[in-house]
Backbone bond lengths (Angstrom), bond angles and torsions (degrees), N, CA, C in turn:
res aa  C-N    CA-C-N  psi(-1)  N-CA   C-N-CA  omega(-1)  CA-C   N-CA-C  phi
1 M - - - 1.424 - - 1.501 107.14 -
2 G 1.301 117.13 136.34 1.476 121.06 -178.13 1.506 113.49 -78.36
3 R 1.318 113.74 -179.36 1.474 118.75 177.70 1.486 111.06 -74.60
4 R 1.335 116.19 158.33 1.461 120.98 177.76 1.515 109.02 -80.08
5 L 1.309 115.26 148.27 1.465 121.70 173.46 1.539 109.09 -70.93
6 T 1.301 115.41 158.27 1.487 121.31 176.96 1.528 108.46 -56.30
7 Y 1.301 118.23 -42.19 1.459 121.81 -179.85 1.505 110.54 -59.00
8 Q 1.348 116.98 -45.63 1.462 121.54 178.99 1.495 111.83 -63.92
9 E 1.317 117.36 -41.57 1.447 119.64 178.12 1.521 111.25 -62.10
10 R 1.334 118.11 -39.93 1.449 121.18 179.54 1.525 110.93 -65.33
11 K 1.345 116.49 -41.55 1.444 119.91 178.70 1.513 111.61 -61.13
12 I 1.299 117.54 -44.72 1.451 123.64 -178.83 1.545 109.03 -63.63
13 R 1.350 116.47 -47.38 1.463 121.16 179.06 1.516 111.40 -59.44
14 D 1.349 115.81 -44.50 1.491 120.14 -179.47 1.496 111.38 -64.96
15 Y 1.346 117.80 -36.19 1.460 121.03 177.80 1.509 110.73 -59.47
16 Y 1.323 117.02 -50.75 1.472 120.17 -176.82 1.489 111.17 -71.86
17 R 1.322 118.44 -29.33 1.452 121.50 177.90 1.529 111.56 -67.83
18 N 1.337 116.17 -32.81 1.464 122.02 -177.20 1.527 113.75 -101.92
19 Q 1.301 116.18 18.48 1.467 122.66 -176.49 1.518 112.40 -53.90
20 S 1.322 119.65 -44.01 1.448 121.62 -177.11 1.501 111.17 -69.03
21 A 1.325 118.73 -37.52 1.458 121.36 176.47 1.500 111.89 -65.12
22 I 1.332 115.31 -35.69 1.493 121.03 179.64 1.502 108.94 -67.96
23 R 1.326 117.45 -43.84 1.498 121.27 177.97 1.523 112.52 -65.01
24 L 1.302 116.32 -38.49 1.449 120.67 -179.57 1.514 109.60 -67.52
25 Q 1.305 118.39 -40.28 1.488 121.04 178.52 1.540 109.33 -65.90
26 R 1.320 117.47 -39.71 1.449 120.83 177.71 1.517 110.53 -64.08
27 L 1.291 117.97 -38.56 1.468 122.90 177.23 1.504 111.60 -61.70
28 Q 1.344 116.19 -40.82 1.455 122.48 177.37 1.540 110.71 -61.03
29 E 1.345 114.59 -42.78 1.466 119.18 179.42 1.533 111.47 -66.43
30 L 1.311 115.40 -38.01 1.479 119.64 179.72 1.508 111.38 -66.48
31 V 1.302 119.10 -31.56 1.481 121.04 177.72 1.518 108.65 -61.46
32 S 1.312 116.30 -45.77 1.486 121.51 179.69 1.530 110.25 -61.56
33 E 1.304 116.21 -45.11 1.417 121.89 -177.41 1.526 113.34 -66.15
34 L 1.363 114.49 -34.91 1.459 120.61 -179.75 1.520 112.36 -66.66
35 Y 1.337 116.41 -34.92 1.467 120.31 179.14 1.525 109.05 -62.66
36 L 1.307 120.25 -30.73 1.422 122.98 -174.96 1.526 114.63 -98.16
37 A 1.336 118.47 -18.61 1.457 121.79 -171.96 1.516 112.35 -84.49
38 E 1.336 114.41 156.64 1.448 121.43 176.30 1.516 108.26 -141.09
39 G 1.328 115.33 157.37 1.452 123.37 172.40 1.495 114.00 66.01
40 K 1.361 115.20 -135.85 1.447 121.73 -175.80 1.516 112.23 -63.26
41 K 1.302 116.14 -37.61 1.479 120.30 178.40 1.531 110.48 -59.32
42 R 1.320 116.78 -40.98 1.493 120.76 178.64 1.507 110.17 -62.90
43 Q 1.322 117.72 -43.25 1.455 121.33 -179.05 1.549 109.15 -62.06
44 Q 1.310 118.11 -42.45 1.436 123.01 178.74 1.547 110.31 -62.04
45 L 1.327 116.36 -42.54 1.464 120.08 -179.87 1.550 111.11 -64.06
46 W 1.331 115.96 -38.76 1.456 119.80 176.95 1.533 111.39 -63.56
47 R 1.358 118.08 -38.10 1.443 122.19 176.19 1.520 110.46 -61.02
48 W 1.342 116.14 -45.81 1.446 120.42 179.91 1.538 110.80 -65.46
49 A 1.331 116.15 -37.80 1.476 119.98 177.22 1.509 110.02 -64.37
50 A 1.321 117.40 -40.50 1.489 121.31 178.80 1.536 110.81 -60.10
51 A 1.342 114.89 -40.69 1.487 118.59 179.53 1.504 110.36 -67.31
52 A 1.308 117.68 -40.11 1.465 122.10 -179.11 1.527 108.89 -66.47
53 M 1.344 118.50 -42.72 1.433 122.40 -179.37 1.528 109.80 -64.62
54 A 1.346 116.83 -41.86 1.452 119.31 179.23 1.543 110.48 -62.60
55 G 1.287 116.54 -38.10 1.475 120.10 177.43 1.498 113.93 -67.09
56 L 1.333 116.38 -23.33 1.458 121.43 177.46 1.524 112.76 -89.37
57 G 1.321 115.17 -2.23 1.477 118.77 177.90 1.496 115.97 85.34
58 V 1.324 118.06 19.09 1.438 122.66 176.92 1.529 108.05 -71.77
59 P 1.349 120.36 133.51 1.458 119.92 -177.67 1.534 111.49 -60.67
60 Q 1.339 113.87 145.40 1.486 120.21 -177.25 1.506 112.32 -59.72
61 S 1.331 117.32 -34.26 1.484 119.09 -179.84 1.519 110.51 -64.71
62 R 1.345 116.60 -36.33 1.474 119.18 179.51 1.511 110.77 -70.62
63 I 1.333 115.67 -39.66 1.461 120.78 178.16 1.520 110.08 -60.60
64 D 1.331 117.04 -45.87 1.456 122.08 179.35 1.506 110.25 -60.04
65 H 1.358 117.36 -42.70 1.435 120.85 -179.80 1.530 112.11 -64.29
66 L 1.321 116.28 -42.03 1.488 119.51 -179.05 1.578 110.14 -65.14
67 I 1.289 114.55 -40.16 1.494 118.86 179.95 1.545 109.70 -66.81
68 A 1.301 115.92 -41.48 1.479 121.60 -177.63 1.529 111.13 -65.76
69 T 1.343 117.56 -36.64 1.453 119.47 178.21 1.510 112.07 -73.26
70 D 1.352 118.44 -28.42 1.466 123.26 178.86 1.540 110.92 56.58
71 N 1.321 115.61 39.95 1.486 120.31 -179.12 1.541 108.76 -122.72
72 P 1.336 116.45 111.19 1.471 120.16 -178.90 1.516 112.71 -61.52
73 A 1.351 117.27 -24.10 1.474 118.47 178.52 1.512 113.87 -61.06
74 Y 1.374 114.71 -37.80 1.460 119.89 175.93 1.455 111.30 -65.14
75 L 1.335 119.05 -39.65 1.464 123.25 178.54 1.532 108.61 -66.64
76 A 1.330 117.99 -36.83 1.459 121.37 177.31 1.536 109.91 -61.78
77 N 1.297 115.83 -41.16 1.496 120.58 178.41 1.520 110.63 -63.64
78 L 1.335 118.09 -39.62 1.465 120.97 176.00 1.493 110.01 -62.23
79 V 1.355 117.64 -44.37 1.461 120.45 -179.69 1.523 109.83 -60.82
80 K 1.332 116.22 -41.74 1.459 120.43 177.38 1.509 111.68 -59.83
81 E 1.338 117.85 -43.27 1.472 121.31 176.13 1.507 111.73 -60.02
82 L 1.339 115.52 -45.26 1.448 120.08 -178.37 1.575 111.77 -65.26
83 L 1.306 115.10 -32.54 1.480 119.62 179.85 1.533 109.29 -72.16
84 E 1.341 116.59 -34.08 1.472 120.21 -179.73 1.505 112.70 -77.25
85 K 1.325 116.62 -20.46 1.472 120.61 -179.03 1.502 108.52 -65.60
86 P 1.327 117.90 134.74 1.473 119.32 179.58 1.537 109.53 -64.01
87 Q 1.315 113.36 133.66 1.491 120.09 -179.13 1.542 109.55 -83.39
88 L 1.305 115.81 153.48 1.451 120.57 175.01 1.520 106.80 -68.85
89 P 1.350 117.15 144.80 1.436 120.25 177.83 1.523 110.25 -64.53
90 K 1.332 116.88 144.86 1.446 120.83 179.40 1.503 112.07 -66.23
91 Q 1.329 115.39 147.24 1.447 119.61 176.83 1.497 110.50 -71.11
92 P 1.294 117.80 143.95 1.489 120.07 177.33 1.521 108.40 -66.23
93 E 1.303 115.03 149.59 1.458 121.57 178.89 1.535 109.45 -67.33
94 D 1.340 115.04 144.11 1.470 117.60 -179.32 1.488 110.80 -83.20
């Protein structure tokens, strides 16, 4: 396999640089889906939300509590907290 193009390298670097923003956006989408879901689909959405929260550095005890309550409103409050938290400054372009 050949070397990556500069464009490809930049895309890969930007993806990993924006990983937390991507996870936070996914968590916002999951909140909406959880309000509408039922049964097995809801359980699957909570598993995905737990993975996203873990990736964002939310303590495991809080993740367990949110899943145990099974209330999307609590997850929405967490998302609001995460959005209000000051973000790290972006890295300068290479």
